[in-house]
C-alpha positions as a Markdown table, in Angstrom:
| # | Residue | x | y | z |
|---|---|---|---|---|
| 1 | Met | -15.8 | -51.4 | -78.9 |
| 2 | Glu | -12.5 | -53.0 | -78.1 |
| 3 | Lys | -10.3 | -50.6 | -76.0 |
| 4 | Arg | -7.8 | -53.0 | -74.5 |
| 5 | Arg | -4.3 | -51.5 | -74.0 |
| 6 | Asn | -1.0 | -52.9 | -72.7 |
| 7 | Tyr | 1.7 | -50.4 | -72.1 |
| 8 | Ile | 5.2 | -51.6 | -71.2 |
| 9 | Phe | 7.8 | -48.9 | -70.6 |
| 10 | Lys | 11.5 | -49.0 | -71.0 |
| 11 | Asp | 12.1 | -49.3 | -67.2 |
| 12 | Gly | 9.8 | -52.3 | -67.1 |
| 13 | Arg | 6.8 | -50.5 | -65.5 |
| 14 | Gln | 3.5 | -51.2 | -67.2 |
| 15 | Phe | -0.3 | -50.7 | -67.0 |
| 16 | Val | -2.9 | -52.8 | -68.7 |
| 17 | Leu | -6.5 | -51.8 | -69.6 |
| 18 | Asp | -8.7 | -54.8 | -69.8 |
| 19 | Asn | -12.1 | -55.6 | -68.3 |
| 20 | Arg | -11.6 | -53.5 | -65.2 |
| 21 | Thr | -11.6 | -49.9 | -64.1 |
| 22 | Leu | -8.2 | -48.4 | -63.6 |
| 23 | Ile | -7.4 | -45.9 | -60.8 |
| 24 | Met | -5.1 | -42.9 | -61.2 |
| 25 | Gly | -3.9 | -41.6 | -57.8 |
| 26 | Ile | -3.4 | -37.8 | -57.5 |
| 27 | Leu | -0.1 | -36.5 | -56.2 |
| 28 | Asn | -0.1 | -32.7 | -56.1 |
| 29 | Gly | 3.4 | -31.4 | -55.5 |
| 30 | Thr | 2.0 | -27.9 | -55.2 |
| 31 | Pro | 1.8 | -25.3 | -52.5 |
| 32 | Asp | -1.7 | -24.2 | -53.5 |
| 33 | Ser | -3.9 | -27.0 | -54.9 |
| 34 | Phe | -7.5 | -26.6 | -53.8 |
| 35 | Ser | -7.7 | -29.9 | -51.8 |
| 36 | Asp | -4.2 | -30.7 | -50.6 |
| 37 | Gly | -1.9 | -27.8 | -51.5 |
| 38 | Gly | 1.3 | -27.7 | -49.4 |
| 39 | Glu | 0.9 | -31.3 | -48.2 |
| 40 | Tyr | 3.2 | -33.0 | -50.7 |
| 41 | Asn | 5.5 | -30.3 | -52.1 |
| 42 | Leu | 8.6 | -31.5 | -50.3 |
| 43 | Pro | 10.7 | -34.5 | -51.4 |
| 44 | Glu | 9.9 | -36.6 | -48.3 |
| 45 | Thr | 6.2 | -35.9 | -48.3 |
| 46 | Ala | 5.9 | -36.4 | -52.1 |
| 47 | Ala | 7.7 | -39.7 | -51.9 |
| 48 | Asn | 5.5 | -40.8 | -49.0 |
| 49 | Arg | 2.4 | -39.9 | -51.0 |
| 50 | Ala | 3.6 | -41.9 | -54.0 |
| 51 | Lys | 4.1 | -44.9 | -51.7 |
| 52 | Gln | 0.7 | -44.5 | -50.2 |
| 53 | Ile | -1.0 | -44.3 | -53.7 |
| 54 | Glu | 0.6 | -47.6 | -54.7 |
| 55 | Leu | -0.2 | -49.3 | -51.4 |
| 56 | Glu | -3.8 | -48.3 | -51.6 |
| 57 | Gly | -4.1 | -50.0 | -55.0 |
| 58 | Ala | -3.8 | -47.4 | -57.8 |
| 59 | His | -2.5 | -48.3 | -61.2 |
| 60 | Ile | -0.9 | -44.9 | -62.1 |
| 61 | Val | 0.5 | -41.9 | -60.1 |
| 62 | Asp | -0.6 | -38.6 | -61.6 |
| 63 | Phe | 2.1 | -36.1 | -60.6 |
| 64 | Gly | 1.8 | -32.3 | -61.1 |
| 65 | Val | 3.5 | -29.3 | -59.6 |
| 66 | Glu | 1.2 | -26.5 | -60.8 |
| 67 | Ser | -2.2 | -26.0 | -59.4 |
| 68 | Thr | -5.0 | -25.6 | -61.9 |
| 69 | Arg | -7.7 | -24.9 | -59.3 |
| 70 | Pro | -10.4 | -22.4 | -60.3 |
| 71 | Asn | -9.0 | -18.9 | -60.8 |
| 72 | Tyr | -5.4 | -20.2 | -60.7 |
| 73 | Val | -2.5 | -18.0 | -61.8 |
| 74 | Pro | -0.2 | -19.9 | -64.1 |
| 75 | Ile | 3.4 | -20.2 | -63.0 |
| 76 | Ala | 6.4 | -19.7 | -65.3 |
| 77 | Val | 7.8 | -22.8 | -67.1 |
| 78 | Glu | 11.1 | -22.3 | -65.3 |
| 79 | Glu | 9.3 | -22.5 | -61.9 |
| 80 | Glu | 7.4 | -25.6 | -63.0 |
| 81 | Ile | 10.6 | -27.4 | -64.1 |
| 82 | Ala | 12.4 | -26.3 | -60.9 |
| 83 | Arg | 9.6 | -27.9 | -58.8 |
| 84 | Met | 9.9 | -31.0 | -60.9 |
| 85 | Glu | 13.7 | -31.1 | -60.3 |
| 86 | Thr | 13.1 | -31.1 | -56.6 |
| 87 | Leu | 10.4 | -33.8 | -56.5 |
| 88 | Leu | 10.2 | -36.0 | -59.6 |
| 89 | Ser | 13.2 | -38.3 | -58.8 |
| 90 | Glu | 11.9 | -38.8 | -55.3 |
| 91 | Val | 8.5 | -39.7 | -56.6 |
| 92 | Tyr | 10.0 | -42.0 | -59.2 |
| 93 | Asn | 12.1 | -43.9 | -56.7 |
| 94 | Ala | 9.3 | -44.2 | -54.2 |
| 95 | Thr | 6.9 | -46.2 | -56.4 |
| 96 | Ser | 7.0 | -49.0 | -59.0 |
| 97 | Leu | 3.9 | -47.6 | -60.7 |
| 98 | Pro | 4.0 | -45.7 | -64.0 |
| 99 | Ile | 4.0 | -41.9 | -63.5 |
| 100 | Ser | 1.7 | -39.5 | -65.4 |
| 101 | Ile | 3.0 | -36.0 | -65.7 |
| 102 | Asp | 0.3 | -33.4 | -65.4 |
| 103 | Thr | 1.4 | -30.5 | -67.6 |
| 104 | Tyr | 0.4 | -28.5 | -70.7 |
| 105 | Arg | 3.9 | -27.1 | -71.5 |
| 106 | Ala | 6.2 | -28.7 | -74.0 |
| 107 | Lys | 9.4 | -27.9 | -72.1 |
| 108 | Ser | 8.0 | -29.2 | -68.8 |
| 109 | Ala | 6.8 | -32.4 | -70.5 |
| 110 | Asp | 10.2 | -32.9 | -72.1 |
| 111 | Tyr | 11.9 | -32.5 | -68.7 |
| 112 | Ala | 9.5 | -34.9 | -67.0 |
| 113 | Leu | 9.5 | -37.6 | -69.7 |
| 114 | Ser | 13.3 | -37.5 | -69.9 |
| 115 | His | 13.5 | -37.9 | -66.1 |
| 116 | Gly | 11.3 | -40.9 | -65.5 |
| 117 | Ala | 7.7 | -40.0 | -66.3 |
| 118 | His | 5.8 | -42.3 | -68.6 |
| 119 | Ile | 2.5 | -40.7 | -69.6 |
| 120 | Leu | 1.5 | -37.1 | -70.5 |
| 121 | Asn | -1.7 | -35.7 | -69.1 |
| 122 | Asp | -2.5 | -32.4 | -70.8 |
| 123 | Ile | -5.4 | -30.4 | -69.4 |
| 124 | Trp | -5.5 | -28.4 | -72.6 |
| 125 | Gly | -5.6 | -31.3 | -75.0 |
| 126 | Phe | -2.6 | -30.2 | -77.0 |
| 127 | Arg | -4.3 | -26.8 | -77.6 |
| 128 | Tyr | -2.1 | -24.6 | -75.4 |
| 129 | Asp | 1.4 | -25.4 | -76.5 |
| 130 | Pro | 1.8 | -26.5 | -80.2 |
| 131 | Glu | 5.1 | -28.3 | -79.5 |
| 132 | Ile | 3.8 | -30.6 | -76.8 |
| 133 | Ala | 2.5 | -33.2 | -79.1 |
| 134 | Asp | 5.9 | -33.5 | -80.8 |
| 135 | Val | 7.5 | -34.1 | -77.3 |
| 136 | Ala | 5.0 | -36.9 | -76.5 |
| 137 | Ala | 5.6 | -38.5 | -79.9 |
| 138 | Gln | 9.4 | -38.3 | -79.4 |
| 139 | Tyr | 9.2 | -40.3 | -76.2 |
| 140 | Gly | 6.4 | -42.7 | -77.4 |
| 141 | Ala | 4.4 | -41.6 | -74.4 |
| 142 | Pro | 0.7 | -42.4 | -74.0 |
| 143 | Val | -1.3 | -39.2 | -73.8 |
| 144 | Ile | -4.5 | -38.0 | -72.1 |
| 145 | Leu | -6.2 | -35.2 | -73.9 |
| 146 | Met | -8.5 | -33.3 | -71.7 |
| 147 | His | -11.3 | -31.0 | -72.9 |
| 148 | Asn | -11.0 | -27.4 | -71.7 |
| 149 | Gln | -12.0 | -24.0 | -72.9 |
| 150 | Glu | -12.2 | -20.4 | -71.8 |
| 151 | Gly | -15.8 | -19.6 | -70.8 |
| 152 | Thr | -18.9 | -21.9 | -70.5 |
| 153 | Asp | -20.7 | -21.2 | -73.8 |
| 154 | Tyr | -21.8 | -24.3 | -75.7 |
| 155 | Asp | -24.3 | -25.3 | -78.4 |
| 156 | Asp | -24.6 | -28.9 | -77.4 |
| 157 | Ile | -22.0 | -29.6 | -74.8 |
| 158 | Ile | -21.2 | -33.2 | -75.8 |
| 159 | Asp | -21.1 | -32.4 | -79.5 |
| 160 | Asp | -18.8 | -29.5 | -78.7 |
| 161 | Ile | -16.5 | -31.8 | -76.5 |
| 162 | Lys | -16.4 | -34.3 | -79.4 |
| 163 | Ala | -15.4 | -31.6 | -81.8 |
| 164 | Phe | -12.6 | -30.5 | -79.4 |
| 165 | Phe | -11.4 | -34.1 | -79.2 |
| 166 | Met | -11.4 | -34.5 | -83.0 |
| 167 | Arg | -9.1 | -31.6 | -83.3 |
| 168 | Ser | -6.9 | -32.7 | -80.4 |
| 169 | Val | -6.6 | -36.2 | -81.8 |
| 170 | Asp | -5.8 | -34.8 | -85.2 |
| 171 | Ile | -2.9 | -32.8 | -83.7 |
| 172 | Ala | -1.7 | -35.9 | -81.9 |
| 173 | Val | -1.8 | -38.2 | -85.0 |
| 174 | Lys | -0.1 | -35.6 | -87.2 |
| 175 | Ala | 2.7 | -35.5 | -84.6 |
| 176 | Gly | 3.1 | -39.2 | -84.9 |
| 177 | Ile | 1.3 | -40.4 | -81.8 |
| 178 | Pro | -0.5 | -43.7 | -82.6 |
| 179 | Tyr | -4.2 | -44.1 | -81.8 |
| 180 | Gln | -3.3 | -46.8 | -79.3 |
| 181 | Asn | -1.6 | -44.1 | -77.2 |
| 182 | Ile | -4.5 | -41.7 | -77.1 |
| 183 | Trp | -6.9 | -41.3 | -74.2 |
| 184 | Val | -9.5 | -38.6 | -73.6 |
| 185 | Asp | -10.9 | -36.8 | -70.6 |
| 186 | Pro | -14.1 | -34.7 | -70.7 |
| 187 | Gly | -12.6 | -32.2 | -68.3 |
| 188 | Ile | -15.0 | -32.1 | -65.4 |
| 189 | Gly | -14.6 | -28.8 | -63.6 |
| 190 | Phe | -12.9 | -27.0 | -66.5 |
| 191 | Gly | -14.8 | -24.5 | -68.6 |
| 192 | Lys | -18.1 | -25.8 | -67.3 |
| 193 | Thr | -20.7 | -24.6 | -64.8 |
| 194 | Asn | -22.0 | -27.0 | -62.1 |
| 195 | Glu | -25.0 | -27.8 | -64.2 |
| 196 | Gln | -22.9 | -28.5 | -67.2 |
| 197 | Asn | -20.6 | -30.8 | -65.3 |
| 198 | Ile | -23.7 | -32.8 | -64.2 |
| 199 | Glu | -24.9 | -32.9 | -67.8 |
| 200 | Val | -21.6 | -34.3 | -69.0 |
| 201 | Ile | -21.6 | -37.0 | -66.4 |
| 202 | Gln | -25.2 | -37.9 | -67.3 |
| 203 | Arg | -24.1 | -38.2 | -70.9 |
| 204 | Leu | -20.8 | -39.9 | -70.6 |
| 205 | Gly | -22.0 | -42.9 | -72.5 |
| 206 | Glu | -22.0 | -40.7 | -75.6 |
| 207 | Leu | -18.2 | -40.4 | -75.2 |
| 208 | Thr | -17.3 | -43.9 | -74.1 |
| 209 | Ala | -19.1 | -45.3 | -77.2 |
| 210 | Tyr | -16.1 | -44.2 | -79.3 |
| 211 | Glu | -12.7 | -45.9 | -79.7 |
| 212 | Phe | -10.6 | -43.9 | -77.2 |
| 213 | Pro | -10.4 | -44.9 | -73.6 |
| 214 | Val | -12.0 | -42.3 | -71.3 |
| 215 | Leu | -10.5 | -40.9 | -68.0 |
| 216 | Leu | -13.0 | -39.4 | -65.6 |
| 217 | Ala | -11.5 | -36.9 | -63.1 |
| 218 | Pro | -14.2 | -35.5 | -60.8 |
| 219 | Ser | -12.3 | -35.8 | -57.5 |
| 220 | Arg | -13.5 | -33.5 | -54.7 |
| 221 | Lys | -14.5 | -30.8 | -57.3 |
| 222 | Arg | -16.7 | -27.8 | -56.6 |
| 223 | Phe | -19.9 | -29.1 | -58.2 |
| 224 | Ile | -19.8 | -32.1 | -55.7 |
| 225 | Gly | -19.4 | -29.6 | -52.9 |
| 226 | Ser | -22.4 | -27.7 | -54.2 |
| 227 | Ile | -24.6 | -30.8 | -54.3 |
| 228 | Leu | -23.5 | -31.8 | -50.8 |
| 229 | Asn | -23.4 | -28.2 | -49.4 |
| 230 | Glu | -19.8 | -29.0 | -48.4 |
| 231 | Glu | -17.1 | -26.4 | -48.4 |
| 232 | Asp | -14.3 | -28.7 | -47.3 |
| 233 | Pro | -12.9 | -30.6 | -50.4 |
| 234 | Lys | -11.7 | -33.5 | -48.2 |
| 235 | Arg | -15.3 | -34.2 | -47.2 |
| 236 | Arg | -16.4 | -34.7 | -50.8 |
| 237 | Asp | -14.9 | -38.2 | -51.2 |
| 238 | Glu | -18.3 | -40.1 | -50.9 |
| 239 | Gly | -19.7 | -37.7 | -53.6 |
| 240 | Thr | -16.7 | -38.5 | -55.7 |
| 241 | Val | -17.3 | -42.2 | -55.4 |
| 242 | Ala | -20.9 | -41.6 | -56.6 |
| 243 | Val | -19.8 | -39.7 | -59.7 |
| 244 | Cys | -17.1 | -42.4 | -60.5 |
| 245 | Ile | -19.7 | -45.2 | -60.2 |
| 246 | Ala | -22.0 | -43.2 | -62.5 |
| 247 | Gly | -19.1 | -43.1 | -65.0 |
| 248 | Ile | -18.3 | -46.7 | -64.7 |
| 249 | Val | -21.9 | -47.7 | -65.4 |
| 250 | Gln | -21.5 | -45.7 | -68.6 |
| 251 | Gly | -18.2 | -47.3 | -69.6 |
| 252 | Val | -15.4 | -45.0 | -68.4 |
| 253 | Asp | -12.0 | -46.8 | -68.3 |
| 254 | Met | -10.1 | -45.0 | -65.5 |
| 255 | Val | -10.8 | -42.5 | -62.7 |
| 256 | Arg | -8.5 | -39.9 | -61.2 |
| 257 | Val | -9.0 | -39.6 | -57.5 |
| 258 | His | -7.4 | -38.4 | -54.2 |
| 259 | Asn | -8.8 | -41.1 | -51.9 |
| 260 | Val | -7.5 | -44.2 | -53.7 |
| 261 | Asp | -8.4 | -46.8 | -51.0 |
| 262 | Met | -12.0 | -45.7 | -50.8 |
| 263 | His | -12.4 | -45.8 | -54.6 |
| 264 | Arg | -10.5 | -49.1 | -55.0 |
| 265 | Arg | -13.0 | -50.8 | -52.6 |
| 266 | Ala | -16.1 | -49.2 | -54.3 |
| 267 | Ile | -14.8 | -50.0 | -57.8 |
| 268 | Ala | -14.1 | -53.6 | -56.9 |
| 269 | Val | -17.8 | -54.1 | -56.2 |
| 270 | Ala | -19.0 | -52.0 | -59.2 |
| 271 | Asp | -16.7 | -54.0 | -61.6 |
| 272 | Ala | -17.9 | -57.3 | -60.1 |
| 273 | Ile | -21.5 | -56.3 | -60.8 |
| 274 | Leu | -21.1 | -54.5 | -64.1 |
| 275 | Arg | -18.1 | -56.3 | -65.7 |
| 276 | Gly | -18.1 | -59.7 | -64.2 |
| 277 | Glu | -14.7 | -59.3 | -62.5 |
């Protein structure tokens, strides 16, 4: 199914989905993320990380200021916006890449999109804050709708994820977001056991068969650590590469990762073999 996309933003930045796998580089401007909390939550370190992500070959910087690690405690929207005020302009000025804002709150999304962010990445797929879809529509922002839920009870996990996406897409379209601006993310590591995460990865082809581009975001997550018997998230990059290649084989369109350089090199080979690039 044709999924080509070409987004050109008002400031001239752009990204194109064609016959290659895109890379979203992670920039956590947080004090407490599970892998790199406290490393990039100052203006200088955040800016340097954005530069690094671009130099290593990413296509998008995914910037967030609230950790959503397992058992996280949500911060107040005022605190989220205050962190953005400290970091976002520095990140924007440090890179020429489009910036995805990782938030599920309408007020935070409005601040970010009005101060340089280009894309909205919502880990609750428009199901947490009913006003966030209207914000995205107002700015004409592409959106990434991630599957998430409380608990890990499913009938058939892929059928349930599809049903979640149908509702999220309906919310987006009713708010005025065009189909061309909608991506989906199966939410690896969110509302799923280790075994369920593996099943979703094994069955990604059932999601990529549909019209919306798919983002896969497994980077350094706990199920990889379980497979490798590795407690240190930073020693899970090779496992992350394996998951991403499994996704690419099944047709995912973009991967969200910490170690951009390692994945750029692996994906170049995978795309050459699988997609003729």
